[in-house]
N, C-alpha and C positions, 0 to 999 in steps of 0.2 A: 128795477131797470135793467130792460131785458138783455141790455149789453153785459149786463154782470151774473147775468141769471140764466140755471137751467130748467126748462120746459118740458113735461111730457106731451107728445103731440102723436098724432096717427100716421100711420106709414104705408102706402101701399104695395111695398114689398113684397109682403108676405101674400099677398094676392095675385101679384104680377107671375109670381114663383109658379103657383097655380097655374097660370096662365099658359108660360113655358112649358112646366114639367106636370102636364094632367096627371100624374101619379099621384102629384103631391096636393092637387086642388081641394077646399077644406080641412087637410090636416096639418096646417100652419097657422101661425096667427104672430103677430108683432107691433108692438108701439115704438116711436123713434123716442129720445130726447135730444132736443133743440138744445144745443152748447154754444155758448158766444165763442166762437173759433170760427177764423174764416175760410177756413177749407179743413177735408179731410172729417171722414165720419167712420162708425163703429158700428158692426152688428153682433147681434148680442140673440143667436140662434137653438134655444132651446126645442128639444124632441125626441121624441123613444122610437127606439131601431126595433124593426120585428126580430130580429135577433139579439143574443147575449152577444156583447162586444166589450172593449174597453178604450179608454183613452189612448194608450199605445197604438189596439189599430187604427183607431183613426188617425191618429198622427201618421200613421205611417201608409195609409190610402191616401192623403192627402198631400204630403210630404212626395210621394212618386208621383201624384198627378201633376204637382209644382215643375215637376224635373222634365216630366213626358209630357204627354197631350194638351196638358196646360200650360206648360213654358210660356213666361212671358205674360199671362192672362192671370194664374194663382201663383200667391205668392206662400213663402212658410216663412217662421220666424219662429225663434223659441229663447228669443230673446226677453229681459225687458223692456216694454216700447210705450211710448207717448202718442200722442195724434202728430206734434210735428215732425218726428222719426217719419212722416209717411208722405209730406208735403211735397209732390212731383213726384212719386211712386208710379211710375208707367201703367203697374198692372191693373187689373179689375177688381182685385180682393187679395187682403194676405193676412194665411190665416196665422193665429196667435195662438201656439202651443202653448204656452204658459197662462195665459187664461181660460183656455178651456177646461173645462173639469165636468166631473159625474155628481147627479142630482139624485143618485140612487139610495134608497134605502135600502136597509143590511140586505143580504144575497141577490140582491137584484142589481142588473150589466145593461141593462136599457135606457136609462133616461141620463142625457149628456148635454151642455150646452156649453157651445161652439161660438167661439169669437172671431171676426176678422174686421180689418182694418180695410180704408181706401179714400183714395183722394177724389172727391166727388167728381169733380172738374177734370180731373186730368187725365185719370183712368178713363174716362166715358169720350173722352177728345182722343185719346190714343186708338180706343176699340172703332171711333169714329174713323180714325187714318186706316185701319186694318181692312174696315168696309170697303172704304174708295181704292185702297190699292188692290183688292178680291176684285172689287169691281172693272176697274183700269183691267185687269190681267187677262178677265174673263172675256171683255170687249176685244182688246186684241191678239185671241187666241193660246194667250201664255198661258201656263200654270199658275194656279195662286198657291199662296204657303198657308192658307188658311185651311 
């Protein structure tokens, strides 16, 4: 019964990232797992960095972004969470420091798995509202907050 089962599915997310960020085109792949929940999804992104780094450095960079230029769009959590913790969260993505991990072999420092959560409908709807506010500000000659 699909209302009680999880199943693997394809996703266009990795391809979409490549279209938005051309430097990543062809370097990402992904799949989704459909889970019988009314809202909230999780992203499991596995990647290799160009330079040696650490989870601490990744955490610091994403935490800094969540408090500055991506405030209100990117969130940061270092608590144990479940999907229902993010219902009606207006941010587009919430980085989960606790679920992020290294996939390195001994002596390597470039292979990582980053986990983020998002409320599919609520976060997207908030970005549409942001876009409408931006368009209205531009049309009326006011400064946009974006």
